[in-house]
N, C-alpha and C positions, 0 to 999 in steps of 0.2 A: 223477495229473494234476493241474494246476494252470491255471485260466483268470484271467488279468490283464485287468482292463477299465479303460481310461483314457477321459476324454473328449479329443476332437480336433474341429477345426472341422467343423460339420455333423452331429455324432454322437459315435461311441464307437469305440476301437480294442479288439478283443480278441487277447488272445495266449494260446495254448495251449502248456503244457509237459508233457512226459512223462518220467517217471523210471522207466524198465524195469528191475525186479528191485529197487527201492528203496522205501522208505517212510520216513514221518517219524514218529517217538516224540512222542506228543502230550504226555508229561509234561516232555520236555527239549527237544523241538524240534529234534533232532538226526537226522540221515540215519541208517537203519539200512537194512543190506542184507539183503533177505528170500529170497535165493536162494542156493544153496551158492556158495562161493567159485570152486569151477571151474567153475560155469555160466556159459554165454555167451547173450547175446541174439542170435539171428538177425537180421541186417541188414534182411532181406525182412520181418520182422515189424514193425520199426520203420517201415520205408518205407510198408508198408500201413496202419499206425495214423495216419501223417500224413496219407495219401490219403483215409481215411476221414473224417479230422477236416475236411479241405477240403469234401468232399462235403456232411457233415452242416451245416457252418457256412454253406455256399451254399444249401442248402435252408432252412434256419432264417431266413437274410435274405431269403428270397422270401416266407415266411407270417408273420414275427413282426410286422411292421408293421401288417398288417390286423388280426391278433389282437389288437394292443395297441389300436388305434383302437377296436375293439368292445368291449373289456372294462376300458378304463383307469378308467371312473367306477363300476365295479362293487364296488370293494372299499374 
């Protein structure tokens, strides 16, 4: 999973990317398949992961602004 954040007018934009069955080699930065060649990722799994991500980010959008306001000067 990778979250990419970029500034936009009025805030930020967050994009999430998922590579199911793949990882990145930390030495070479190359993609590495981590499941057997004959294994397939069920489309329903990918769909549910995407829906979970939307729900999670919606919930965070509701609570993070007030948490930030309460704690921004405490670090």
